[in-house]
C-alpha positions as CSV (number, residue, x, y, z in Angstrom):
1,V,0.2,-0.2,-0.3
2,V,2.7,2.7,0.7
3,T,4.5,2.0,-2.3
4,N,1.2,2.5,-4.5
5,P,1.3,5.8,-6.1
6,E,-2.8,6.1,-5.3
7,Y,-1.8,5.8,-1.8
8,Q,1.1,7.6,-1.0
9,S,-0.2,10.8,0.0
10,N,-2.0,9.1,2.8
11,F,1.4,8.2,4.5
12,D,4.2,11.0,5.7
13,N,7.7,9.8,6.6
14,V,6.7,9.0,10.4
15,K,4.0,6.6,9.3
16,I,6.1,5.2,6.7
17,A,8.9,4.6,9.6
18,K,6.7,3.1,11.8
19,L,4.9,0.8,9.4
20,K,8.7,-0.5,8.4
21,T,9.3,-0.8,11.8
22,V,6.0,-3.0,12.7
23,K,6.6,-5.3,9.8
24,Q,10.3,-6.0,11.0
25,I,9.2,-6.9,14.7
26,M,6.4,-9.0,13.0
27,N,8.7,-11.0,10.9
28,N,11.4,-11.1,13.4
29,S,9.1,-12.4,16.1
30,L,8.0,-15.2,13.9
31,N,11.6,-15.8,13.4
32,E,12.6,-15.4,17.1
33,V,15.3,-12.9,16.4
34,K,16.9,-11.7,19.7
35,Y,17.9,-8.3,20.2
36,S,20.7,-6.6,22.2
37,V,20.2,-3.5,24.3
38,T,21.2,-1.2,21.3
39,E,19.1,-2.7,18.9
40,M,16.1,-3.1,20.9
41,F,16.5,0.7,21.9
42,A,16.7,1.2,18.3
43,I,13.4,-0.5,17.5
44,L,11.6,1.2,20.3
45,T,12.9,4.2,19.6
46,K,11.1,4.1,16.4
47,L,7.7,3.2,17.5
48,S,7.9,6.2,21.0
49,N,10.1,8.8,21.4
50,D,9.8,8.6,25.5
51,V,11.7,5.6,25.4
52,E,15.4,6.2,26.9
53,K,18.5,3.8,26.4
54,K,19.6,4.1,29.9
55,T,15.8,2.1,30.9
56,I,16.7,-0.4,28.5
57,E,19.9,-1.1,29.9
58,M,18.9,-1.2,33.4
59,L,16.3,-3.9,32.4
60,Y,18.7,-5.8,30.4
61,I,21.3,-5.7,33.5
62,Y,18.2,-6.6,36.0
63,Y,17.1,-9.5,33.4
64,G,20.5,-10.7,33.5
65,S,22.0,-10.4,37.0
66,S,21.0,-13.9,37.3
67,K,22.2,-15.1,34.4
68,E,26.0,-14.0,34.1
69,Y,25.2,-11.0,32.0
70,N,27.2,-9.4,29.8
71,N,26.8,-6.6,27.2
72,N,26.2,-9.4,24.6
73,W,22.6,-10.4,26.2
74,Q,19.7,-10.8,23.8
75,M,16.1,-11.1,24.1
76,T,13.5,-11.5,21.6
77,I,10.3,-9.0,21.5
78,E,8.0,-11.3,23.2
79,E,10.9,-12.3,26.0
80,F,11.0,-8.5,26.7
81,V,7.5,-8.1,26.7
82,N,6.8,-11.0,29.1
83,Y,9.8,-10.2,31.5
84,L,8.2,-6.5,31.9
85,N,4.9,-8.2,32.9
86,N,6.4,-10.9,35.0
87,S,9.0,-9.4,36.9
88,I,9.2,-5.7,36.5
89,I,6.0,-4.4,37.1
90,S,5.1,-6.7,40.0
91,D,8.4,-5.9,41.7
92,N,8.2,-2.8,44.1
93,K,11.7,-1.5,43.3
94,F,10.4,-0.3,40.4
95,T,7.3,1.5,41.6
96,D,8.5,5.0,41.2
97,F,9.4,4.0,37.4
98,I,6.1,3.0,36.3
99,D,2.8,5.1,36.3
100,D,-0.5,3.5,35.8
101,E,-0.7,4.2,32.0
102,M,2.5,2.8,31.1
103,R,1.8,-0.4,33.2
104,Q,-1.3,-1.0,31.2
105,N,0.4,-0.5,27.9
106,I,2.8,-3.2,29.0
107,I,-0.2,-5.5,30.1
108,N,-2.1,-5.0,27.1
109,A,1.2,-5.7,24.7
110,Q,1.9,-9.2,26.1
111,E,-1.9,-10.0,25.8
112,T,-1.5,-8.7,22.1
113,I,1.5,-10.9,21.5
114,A,0.1,-13.6,23.4
115,D,-3.9,-13.6,21.5
116,A,-1.7,-12.8,17.9
117,K,0.2,-16.0,18.2
118,N,-2.4,-17.9,19.4
119,L,-4.7,-16.7,16.5
120,L,-2.2,-16.7,13.9
121,V,0.6,-18.7,14.2
122,G,0.3,-22.7,14.4
123,N,2.9,-25.8,14.1
124,N,1.7,-26.3,10.3
125,Y,0.3,-23.3,9.0
126,S,0.5,-19.2,10.0
127,R,-2.9,-17.1,9.5
128,V,-2.8,-13.5,7.9
129,I,-5.9,-11.8,8.7
130,L,-6.7,-9.2,5.6
131,N,-9.7,-6.5,6.6
132,T,-10.6,-4.6,3.3
133,N,-13.4,-2.1,2.8
134,F,-14.8,-4.2,-0.3
135,D,-18.2,-5.3,-0.2
136,L,-18.4,-9.0,0.4
137,E,-19.0,-10.4,-3.1
138,N,-19.3,-7.8,-6.1
139,E,-16.5,-7.6,-9.3
140,E,-14.5,-5.4,-8.0
141,T,-14.1,-8.0,-4.6
142,F,-13.8,-10.8,-7.0
143,N,-11.0,-8.7,-8.9
144,Y,-9.2,-8.4,-5.7
145,L,-9.1,-11.9,-4.9
146,T,-7.9,-13.0,-8.1
147,T,-4.6,-10.7,-7.8
148,L,-4.4,-11.7,-4.6
149,D,-4.4,-15.5,-5.8
150,N,-2.3,-14.9,-8.3
151,N,0.6,-12.9,-6.4
152,L,0.2,-15.9,-3.8
153,K,0.6,-18.9,-6.0
154,N,3.9,-16.9,-7.0
155,N,5.4,-16.2,-3.7
156,I,3.6,-19.4,-1.3
157,S,3.6,-23.0,-2.5
158,N,0.6,-24.4,0.3
159,Y,-1.9,-21.6,1.2
160,Y,-5.3,-21.5,1.8
161,I,-8.0,-18.3,1.2
162,I,-10.8,-18.4,3.5
163,G,-13.3,-16.4,4.7
164,D,-16.9,-15.0,3.3
165,S,-15.8,-13.3,0.3
166,P,-13.5,-16.2,-0.6
167,M,-16.5,-18.6,-0.4
168,A,-18.4,-16.5,-2.6
169,Y,-15.5,-16.1,-5.3
170,E,-14.8,-19.7,-5.4
171,M,-18.9,-20.5,-5.5
172,N,-19.3,-17.9,-8.1
173,E,-16.5,-19.7,-10.3
174,T,-19.2,-22.3,-10.6
175,F,-22.5,-20.8,-10.2
176,D,-23.9,-21.2,-13.5
177,D,-23.5,-24.8,-13.6
178,E,-25.1,-25.1,-10.1
179,L,-28.0,-22.7,-10.6
180,N,-28.8,-25.0,-13.9
181,L,-28.4,-28.0,-11.8
182,I,-30.6,-27.0,-9.1
183,T,-33.0,-25.4,-11.7
184,I,-33.6,-28.9,-13.5
185,I,-33.7,-31.1,-10.6
186,T,-36.0,-29.1,-8.8
187,M,-38.1,-28.6,-11.3
188,I,-38.3,-32.5,-12.2
189,A,-39.0,-33.4,-8.6
190,I,-42.1,-30.8,-8.5
191,F,-43.3,-32.1,-11.9
192,I,-43.2,-35.7,-10.6
193,V,-45.0,-34.9,-7.6
194,V,-48.3,-32.3,-9.3
195,A,-48.1,-35.0,-12.0
196,I,-49.1,-37.9,-9.9
197,T,-51.2,-35.9,-7.5
198,F,-53.5,-34.2,-10.9
199,K,-52.7,-37.5,-12.9
200,S,-51.8,-35.2,-15.9
201,I,-48.9,-34.1,-17.8
202,I,-50.2,-30.3,-18.8
203,I,-51.0,-29.1,-15.3
204,P,-47.9,-29.8,-13.8
205,I,-45.7,-28.2,-16.8
206,I,-48.2,-25.0,-16.4
207,L,-47.4,-24.8,-12.7
208,V,-44.1,-25.1,-12.4
209,L,-43.1,-22.9,-15.5
210,I,-45.3,-20.1,-13.8
211,I,-43.5,-20.5,-10.5
212,Q,-40.0,-20.6,-12.5
213,C,-41.2,-17.5,-14.2
214,A,-41.7,-15.8,-10.6
215,V,-38.6,-16.6,-9.9
216,Y,-36.7,-15.0,-13.3
217,L,-39.4,-12.3,-12.7
218,T,-37.8,-11.4,-9.2
219,M,-34.1,-11.4,-10.2
220,G,-34.9,-9.5,-13.0
221,I,-36.6,-6.5,-10.8
222,L,-33.9,-6.8,-8.3
223,S,-31.4,-6.2,-11.1
224,L,-33.2,-3.4,-12.7
225,A,-33.6,-1.9,-9.2
226,K,-29.5,-2.4,-9.2
227,E,-29.5,-4.6,-6.0
228,N,-26.8,-6.7,-5.6
229,V,-28.0,-10.5,-5.9
230,Y,-25.7,-13.2,-3.5
231,F,-25.7,-16.0,-6.1
232,I,-26.0,-18.4,-3.0
233,S,-29.6,-16.2,-2.3
234,L,-30.4,-17.5,-5.7
235,L,-30.0,-21.1,-4.9
236,I,-31.7,-21.0,-1.7
237,V,-34.5,-18.6,-3.2
238,Q,-34.7,-20.8,-6.2
239,S,-35.7,-23.9,-4.3
240,I,-37.8,-22.5,-1.3
241,L,-40.0,-20.5,-3.9
242,M,-40.5,-23.7,-6.0
243,G,-41.5,-25.5,-3.0
244,A,-43.4,-22.7,-1.0
245,T,-45.5,-21.0,-3.8
246,I,-46.2,-24.1,-5.7
247,D,-48.7,-24.7,-3.0
248,Y,-51.0,-21.7,-4.2
249,A,-51.4,-22.6,-7.7
250,I,-52.1,-26.4,-6.6
251,L,-54.7,-25.3,-4.4
252,Y,-56.3,-22.7,-7.3
253,T,-56.0,-25.8,-10.1
254,S,-57.7,-28.4,-7.6
255,Y,-60.4,-25.9,-7.3
256,Y,-60.7,-25.0,-10.7
257,L,-60.9,-28.5,-11.9
258,E,-63.3,-29.6,-9.3
259,H,-66.0,-26.6,-10.0
260,R,-65.1,-27.5,-14.0
261,Q,-67.0,-30.9,-13.5
262,R,-70.3,-28.7,-13.3
263,L,-69.6,-25.0,-14.4
264,D,-68.6,-23.7,-17.5
265,V,-65.0,-22.1,-17.3
266,K,-66.0,-18.6,-16.9
267,Q,-67.7,-19.7,-13.3
268,S,-65.0,-21.9,-12.8
269,V,-62.7,-19.3,-12.7
270,I,-64.7,-17.0,-10.5
271,K,-65.4,-19.7,-7.8
272,S,-61.9,-21.0,-7.8
273,Y,-61.1,-17.5,-6.9
274,Q,-63.4,-17.5,-4.3
275,K,-62.9,-20.7,-2.8
276,S,-58.9,-19.8,-2.6
277,I,-57.9,-16.3,-2.9
278,H,-58.6,-16.1,0.8
279,T,-55.7,-18.7,1.7
280,I,-53.2,-17.8,-0.9
281,L,-53.3,-14.1,0.5
282,T,-53.0,-15.5,3.9
283,S,-50.6,-17.6,3.1
284,S,-48.4,-15.8,0.9
285,S,-48.9,-12.3,3.4
286,I,-47.4,-14.6,6.4
287,L,-44.4,-15.8,4.4
288,T,-43.8,-12.2,2.7
289,I,-44.2,-10.6,6.0
290,V,-42.1,-13.1,8.3
291,T,-39.0,-13.0,5.8
292,L,-39.1,-9.2,5.4
293,I,-39.0,-9.0,9.4
294,I,-36.4,-11.4,9.4
295,A,-34.4,-9.8,7.0
296,C,-34.0,-6.5,8.8
297,F,-32.5,-8.6,11.8
298,T,-30.0,-10.4,10.2
299,S,-26.4,-10.4,8.8
300,E,-26.1,-9.7,5.4
301,I,-26.1,-13.0,3.6
302,S,-29.1,-14.3,5.5
303,A,-30.7,-10.7,5.1
304,K,-30.4,-11.0,1.6
305,I,-32.0,-14.5,1.7
306,C,-35.0,-13.6,3.4
307,K,-35.6,-10.1,1.8
308,T,-35.3,-12.1,-2.5
309,I,-37.8,-14.9,-0.5
310,S,-40.0,-12.3,0.2
311,E,-39.9,-10.3,-3.0
312,G,-40.4,-13.6,-4.5
313,T,-43.2,-14.8,-2.8
314,I,-45.1,-11.2,-3.9
315,C,-44.2,-12.3,-7.9
316,S,-45.6,-15.5,-7.5
317,T,-48.7,-14.8,-5.6
318,I,-49.3,-12.0,-8.6
319,L,-48.8,-14.3,-11.7
320,I,-50.8,-17.4,-9.6
321,L,-53.8,-14.9,-9.0
322,I,-53.3,-12.7,-12.3
323,F,-52.3,-15.3,-15.1
324,L,-52.4,-18.6,-13.7
325,P,-56.5,-18.6,-14.0
326,G,-56.2,-17.0,-18.0
327,I,-54.0,-19.9,-18.7
328,L,-56.2,-22.5,-17.3
329,A,-59.1,-21.2,-19.7
330,L,-57.1,-21.5,-22.6
331,S,-55.9,-24.8,-21.7
332,D,-59.1,-26.1,-21.0
333,K,-59.5,-29.0,-23.5
334,L,-55.9,-30.0,-22.5
335,I,-56.5,-30.3,-18.6
336,N,-60.2,-31.1,-18.2
337,K,-60.7,-34.6,-19.3
338,K,-63.8,-35.2,-17.9
339,K,-66.3,-32.7,-20.1
340,K,-69.8,-32.4,-18.0
341,A,-70.0,-28.4,-18.8
342,K,-69.5,-25.9,-21.3
């Protein structure tokens, strides 16, 4: 970042020097590099101007007093901080030299090092945490991950990139195939169930296409509104909408076929509305409102899934109440085998 011309103006020489020092300390801590008095003073001075060399020398002398101290005595950063916590701040002889703020800083330093080692350094793998301002998943995020992956390939032989965004990136690579597969499996499964229920081939085709149109309509509306659509949402919504809202279409179709045994097409459409609209609106309203409420109080991906389900339910309900009756009426000769009423 510091060497990138786009960001150089955000860093002055002091900040750059501190960043380089922190990087040096991190690398040397991993390699357990030890520092002499002069080296330790040189490093700490770059981070704070309040450090005195005499203080560092005194600490080294005290540390080595029971270990045949000499001028070449060395400690790692971790040993130095642990020594301050375990021996110095609890020693009454140093009470006058350490105020409350310094004492807390020393304690915090030890906790930071210990936590960092536990979280980041392992026997087989070490961990690096990257915090960015990118969205969870979009084109810019995926471009960044591609660049990161290419850089790691050139420098590290064995690595893993983990997290929500990398997971979304990997899933996005196979999204088209997975979505098509899930769509086909879902449609076939529901087609078979509906076909067995109605003992018809035409009815399940009509119902499945109606709900699938609702899914595509939902995605189209989200795209036109320029809302981010997480592809994992599409996979889940695809399955839930097909399974949940197909019931509304089945209910209306059942009433339509029942009424067609004794009424004409127009009367059957009207009577089917009267019988089913209360149930359809009640059920769809519950699903719409509940998922919308959940979307307001959950994490980003869960919220998007619930919100998309809510919008998809509205689209499905509209298509079922407005278009399904007309389609059934137009297909009456194909779906109504027992023509007792004209």
